[in-house]
Wavefront OBJ file of the C-alpha trace (Angstrom):
o trace
v 0.263 -10.383 20.042
v -0.364 -7.704 22.650
v -2.027 -9.401 25.653
v -4.039 -6.322 26.661
v -5.510 -5.846 23.210
v -6.394 -9.526 22.840
v -8.087 -9.465 26.229
v -10.132 -6.429 25.165
v -11.173 -8.166 21.931
v -12.127 -11.355 23.766
v -14.265 -9.394 26.226
v -15.860 -7.472 23.357
v -16.921 -10.708 21.713
v -18.752 -11.833 24.844
v -20.373 -8.439 25.497
v -21.613 -7.498 22.015
v -23.671 -8.925 19.186
v -22.009 -11.862 17.427
v -22.869 -13.026 13.920
v -21.702 -16.587 13.404
v -20.823 -17.394 9.798
v -18.201 -19.970 10.723
v -20.187 -22.855 9.263
v -22.074 -21.277 6.397
v -22.471 -18.052 4.499
v -20.122 -15.653 2.788
v -19.358 -12.384 4.529
v -18.947 -9.296 2.350
v -17.864 -6.463 4.644
v -20.934 -4.357 5.282
v -23.446 -6.742 3.827
v -24.849 -7.801 7.202
v -24.516 -4.718 9.392
v -25.970 -1.212 9.661
v -22.532 -0.014 10.850
v -21.090 -0.255 7.336
v -22.745 -0.878 3.977
v -21.595 -1.923 0.508
v -22.959 -1.227 -2.962
v -21.745 -3.104 -6.053
v -20.280 -0.795 -8.684
v -19.328 -1.633 -12.258
v -15.917 -3.012 -11.259
v -15.494 -2.722 -7.483
v -17.645 -2.465 -4.368
v -18.231 0.939 -2.783
v -18.366 1.003 1.002
v -19.722 3.667 3.334
v -19.866 3.966 7.116
v -22.881 5.272 8.988
v -20.971 7.336 11.553
v -17.943 9.584 11.106
v -15.593 6.905 12.406
v -15.323 3.120 12.489
v -12.581 0.852 13.793
v -12.441 -2.639 12.309
v -10.127 -5.286 13.755
v -9.396 -8.410 11.718
v -8.049 -11.215 13.927
v -7.005 -14.353 12.090
v -5.230 -17.427 13.403
v -5.085 -21.003 12.080
v -8.614 -22.367 11.906
v -10.361 -19.254 13.165
v -11.071 -15.720 11.996
v -12.962 -12.967 13.789
v -13.954 -9.599 12.448
v -14.710 -6.843 14.992
v -16.504 -3.595 14.150
v -16.457 -0.750 16.690
v -18.497 2.381 15.927
v -19.381 5.248 18.273
v -22.938 3.939 18.530
v -22.571 0.139 18.428
v -20.215 -2.837 18.197
v -20.369 -6.139 16.367
v -18.324 -9.328 16.022
v -18.471 -11.652 13.012
v -17.112 -15.196 13.039
v -15.929 -15.991 9.534
v -16.058 -19.353 7.736
v -12.735 -19.589 5.910
v -9.636 -18.013 7.460
v -7.665 -18.617 4.254
v -10.070 -16.717 1.988
v -10.128 -12.975 1.214
v -12.629 -11.153 3.392
v -13.944 -8.873 0.663
v -13.926 -8.233 -3.041
v -11.917 -5.272 -4.413
v -13.528 -2.141 -2.989
v -13.298 1.607 -2.442
v -14.664 3.822 0.338
v -16.264 7.225 0.701
v -13.885 7.702 3.645
v -10.153 7.405 4.270
v -8.862 4.138 5.684
v -5.741 3.736 7.805
v -4.535 0.132 7.752
v -2.252 -0.932 10.629
v -0.736 -4.404 10.920
v -0.397 -5.289 14.603
v 0.894 -8.847 14.307
v 1.947 -11.299 11.610
v 1.787 -10.489 7.904
v -1.069 -9.670 5.535
v -1.129 -9.679 1.747
v -2.739 -6.508 0.479
v -3.539 -5.489 -3.100
v -3.794 -1.746 -3.836
v -4.623 -0.532 -7.350
v -3.715 -3.950 -8.746
v -0.326 -4.137 -7.030
v 0.051 -6.955 -4.540
v 2.305 -6.448 -1.557
v 2.920 -7.925 1.864
v 2.552 -5.760 4.965
v 4.414 -6.832 8.108
v 3.641 -6.004 11.725
v 4.283 -2.295 12.263
v 3.566 -1.299 8.660
v 0.689 1.068 7.912
v -1.020 2.422 4.834
v -3.549 5.228 4.383
v -5.802 5.131 1.329
v -8.035 7.891 -0.006
v -11.513 7.416 -1.458
v -10.335 6.515 -4.975
v -7.771 3.814 -4.185
v -9.340 0.401 -4.755
v -7.890 -2.421 -2.705
v -8.517 -5.899 -1.344
v -7.248 -7.766 1.683
v -5.480 -10.962 0.710
v -5.111 -14.441 2.119
v -2.999 -14.895 5.240
v -3.498 -17.430 8.002
v -2.166 -15.614 11.078
v -2.269 -11.871 11.677
v -3.961 -9.033 13.533
v -4.891 -5.923 11.574
v -6.724 -2.719 12.517
v -8.580 -0.545 9.980
v -9.272 3.018 11.139
v -12.056 4.401 8.917
v -12.360 8.208 9.012
v -14.939 10.249 7.130
v -13.622 13.459 5.496
v -15.749 15.624 7.829
v -13.952 14.221 10.880
v -10.599 14.347 9.124
v -11.137 18.057 8.490
v -11.669 18.555 12.226
v -8.510 16.645 13.084
v -6.455 18.653 10.595
v -7.777 22.020 11.790
v -6.364 21.278 15.252
v -3.059 20.058 13.877
v -0.298 22.519 12.945
v 2.187 19.941 11.658
v 3.711 20.488 8.220
v 5.092 17.008 7.498
v 4.434 14.910 4.409
v 1.590 12.981 6.053
v -0.160 16.218 7.084
v 0.050 17.381 3.460
v -1.461 14.071 2.302
v -4.346 14.385 4.764
v -5.022 18.033 3.898
v -5.194 17.137 0.222
v -7.782 14.449 0.868
v -10.237 16.328 3.080
v -12.443 16.630 -0.001
v -12.924 14.066 -2.737
v -10.879 14.525 -5.904
v -10.287 12.500 -9.039
v -6.878 11.392 -7.793
v -5.842 8.034 -6.456
v -3.756 8.910 -3.416
v -2.295 6.602 -0.814
v 0.784 6.437 1.368
v 2.663 3.486 2.828
v 4.331 4.080 6.191
v 7.229 1.922 7.374
v 8.576 2.135 10.943
v 12.221 2.815 11.722
v 11.833 0.637 14.845
v 9.310 -2.118 14.182
v 8.916 -3.358 17.773
v 8.301 0.135 19.142
v 5.768 0.859 16.399
v 3.825 -2.338 17.080
v 3.625 -1.436 20.783
v 2.410 2.074 19.947
v -0.202 0.853 17.485
v -1.484 -1.890 19.796
v -1.782 0.487 22.754
v -3.629 3.163 20.762
v -5.953 0.587 19.203
v -6.731 -0.835 22.627
v -7.524 2.624 24.044
v -9.835 3.456 21.128
v -11.723 0.160 21.465
v -12.224 0.636 25.184
v -13.587 4.145 24.655
v -15.983 2.918 21.960
v -17.191 0.074 24.186
v -17.587 1.986 27.456
v -18.940 5.221 25.883
v -18.357 7.338 28.949
v -19.164 11.071 28.754
v -16.807 12.796 26.322
v -15.700 9.528 24.692
v -15.982 10.920 21.161
v -13.539 13.706 21.985
v -11.207 11.194 23.613
v -11.302 8.983 20.504
v -10.514 11.997 18.319
v -7.565 12.744 20.584
v -6.217 9.232 20.086
v -6.662 9.580 16.310
v -4.671 12.816 16.373
v -1.948 11.082 18.346
v -1.928 8.160 15.903
v -1.549 10.452 12.887
v 1.096 12.495 14.671
v 3.071 9.358 15.498
v 2.931 8.041 11.933
v 3.822 11.427 10.440
v 6.908 11.993 12.586
v 9.916 11.480 10.258
v 12.044 10.456 13.238
v 10.056 7.246 13.523
v 8.612 6.663 10.050
v 9.484 6.631 6.376
v 6.706 7.450 3.895
v 6.282 6.185 0.349
v 3.489 8.071 -1.396
v 1.624 7.114 -4.558
v -0.511 9.758 -6.221
v -2.006 9.872 -9.696
v -5.126 10.689 -11.653
v -6.854 7.467 -12.609
v -8.103 9.043 -15.841
v -4.851 10.540 -17.113
v -2.299 7.735 -17.397
v -2.033 8.226 -21.177
v -1.372 11.941 -20.721
v 1.138 11.172 -18.003
v 3.095 8.873 -20.305
v 3.189 11.584 -22.983
v 4.498 14.066 -20.406
v 7.209 11.607 -19.376
v 8.318 11.103 -22.982
v 8.340 14.844 -23.678
v 10.310 15.596 -20.529
v 12.956 12.907 -21.127
v 13.498 13.913 -24.747
v 13.781 17.594 -23.805
v 16.527 16.939 -21.246
v 18.976 15.439 -23.770
v 20.796 13.696 -20.910
v 20.506 10.826 -18.466
v 17.144 10.818 -16.603
v 16.434 8.435 -13.715
v 13.160 7.128 -12.383
v 13.766 8.976 -9.100
v 14.031 12.250 -11.013
v 10.785 11.549 -12.858
v 9.109 10.734 -9.549
v 10.180 14.111 -8.129
v 9.249 16.078 -11.261
v 5.778 14.579 -11.671
v 5.047 13.976 -7.952
v 4.132 10.343 -8.527
v 5.446 7.125 -7.062
v 8.258 5.692 -9.201
v 6.708 2.210 -9.256
v 3.483 3.656 -10.633
v 5.328 5.578 -13.363
v 7.099 2.369 -14.374
v 3.812 0.435 -14.449
v 2.086 3.087 -16.586
v 4.962 3.167 -19.046
v 5.245 -0.599 -19.382
v 1.459 -0.979 -19.737
v 1.312 1.597 -22.534
v 4.504 0.646 -24.404
v 5.501 -2.863 -23.347
v 8.938 -1.417 -22.569
v 10.709 -0.785 -19.275
v 10.810 2.891 -18.340
v 14.434 2.595 -17.197
v 15.511 0.958 -20.466
v 13.626 3.508 -22.579
v 15.210 6.427 -20.687
v 18.643 4.873 -21.059
v 18.172 4.313 -24.791
v 16.966 7.910 -25.243
v 20.141 9.075 -23.519
v 22.273 6.819 -25.705
v 20.655 8.236 -28.847
v 21.774 11.665 -27.663
v 25.227 10.222 -26.964
v 25.383 8.897 -30.544
v 24.405 12.328 -31.875
v 27.145 14.021 -29.852
v 29.718 11.464 -31.000
v 28.660 12.048 -34.592
v 28.163 15.819 -34.618
v 30.786 17.110 -32.177
v 34.489 16.685 -31.519
v 34.069 16.578 -27.747
v 36.171 13.935 -25.962
v 34.181 10.912 -24.899
v 34.796 11.692 -21.212
v 33.219 15.147 -21.653
v 30.241 13.670 -23.477
v 29.720 11.262 -20.587
v 29.798 14.124 -18.071
v 27.451 16.263 -20.187
v 24.959 13.393 -20.209
v 25.026 13.084 -16.425
v 27.427 10.167 -15.935
v 29.911 10.513 -13.106
v 32.333 7.982 -14.571
v 33.088 6.407 -17.920
v 32.392 2.786 -16.988
v 28.578 3.041 -16.747
v 28.475 5.243 -19.832
v 30.513 2.725 -21.846
v 28.388 -0.198 -20.610
v 25.092 1.545 -21.458
v 26.324 2.636 -24.886
v 27.536 -0.868 -25.706
v 24.166 -2.327 -24.649
v 22.301 0.121 -26.919
v 24.614 0.199 -29.963
v 26.587 -3.014 -29.755
v 29.987 -1.278 -29.669
v 32.020 1.174 -27.616
v 31.586 4.953 -28.073
v 35.065 5.171 -29.651
v 34.267 2.400 -32.134
v 30.962 4.069 -32.994
v 32.642 7.422 -33.648
v 35.272 5.750 -35.860
v 32.643 3.817 -37.795
v 30.276 6.733 -38.381
v 33.039 9.057 -39.543
v 34.510 6.423 -41.809
v 31.155 5.803 -43.479
v 30.060 9.460 -43.439
v 33.235 11.598 -43.345
v 31.436 14.958 -43.499
v 29.134 14.591 -40.483
v 31.487 15.946 -37.801
v 31.387 19.594 -36.852
l 1 2 3 4 5 6 7 8 9 10 11 12 13 14 15 16 17 18 19 20 21 22 23 24 25 26 27 28 29 30 31 32 33 34 35 36 37 38 39 40 41 42 43 44 45 46 47 48 49 50 51 52 53 54 55 56 57 58 59 60 61 62 63 64 65 66 67 68 69 70 71 72 73 74 75 76 77 78 79 80 81 82 83 84 85 86 87 88 89 90 91 92 93 94 95 96 97 98 99 100 101 102 103 104 105 106 107 108 109 110 111 112 113 114 115 116 117 118 119 120 121 122 123 124 125 126 127 128 129 130 131 132 133 134 135 136 137 138 139 140 141 142 143 144 145 146 147 148 149 150 151 152 153 154 155 156 157 158 159 160 161 162 163 164 165 166 167 168 169 170 171 172 173 174 175 176 177 178 179 180 181 182 183 184 185 186 187 188 189 190 191 192 193 194 195 196 197 198 199 200 201 202 203 204 205 206 207 208 209 210 211 212 213 214 215 216 217 218 219 220 221 222 223 224 225 226 227 228 229 230 231 232 233 234 235 236 237 238 239 240 241 242 243 244 245 246 247 248 249 250 251 252 253 254 255 256 257 258 259 260 261 262 263 264 265 266 267 268 269 270 271 272 273 274 275 276 277 278 279 280 281 282 283 284 285 286 287 288 289 290 291 292 293 294 295 296 297 298 299 300 301 302 303 304 305 306 307 308 309 310 311 312 313 314 315 316 317 318 319 320 321 322 323 324 325 326 327 328 329 330 331 332 333 334 335 336 337 338 339 340 341 342 343 344 345 346 347 348 349 350 351 352 353 354 355 356 357 358
């Protein structure tokens, strides 16, 4: 872990209010502090912050877990009872949250999908993406909480046109969409150093509160977003969908695939519908019980069977027309779907129905 950041956190614990729950009590983020508050919804908790910005640092090591909250007006440290237990129930925010892993690994569940974030990985979640921190025994994570009003200010001073800037601009105001982006570093060690240094600077500004500190903090936030959005140092994987329209989305997928009458890949569907490919696969499997890739392949093979039956095109031309670059994959997919080679299928269908060919 970064020595400077750990020193800052240690000093913060001795200089600010400490709530000790290490022996008893269950801490639900926001339940004990005016800095952040939680309200129980029908399925998940809804969290709100009192100021336009809050930095939370979660420091966990074997046998000990500390939870630091740094707001422009106050700071707080919570000593937690069980380092191997999740810190909070599934929850959403009325602000955007940037999650940065500074050391170790942390299990993280977003919209029901569990994943493991390593040091250097980041994720930014909008107001509709429910999530929950998981159980890990050794890590350091920073959560930058930014209200939309502050985000709007940051964007207005930022002329970048990268994918992250587009994500942020979209989420200045609340919508019905679940929208989040995972950010992986091209150089993990460099990214960890950058994140640790920026986090340390922000904490120091929020502790010292010298004149102009709010503007300085905003400057560091701009730099953080600029660093993460630079494609030279990051790769972005965005997930975006309307939580109320998964049934409609599946119908659109089916209609699109059938209309193409050729091979359609998950990557193509992701580009066409502007949704993460993993999400499209999950929606399709949930609604049909069938793999999206298998269904698309079988739809293509049904078109292949029609062309073998109704045209005299050579099999190699049929494969090319369906989007296959070579015959081997086409033959393998057709055999999986129909139990025989394309040539055998054409022979069989014309023997049994001699008048079907064109």
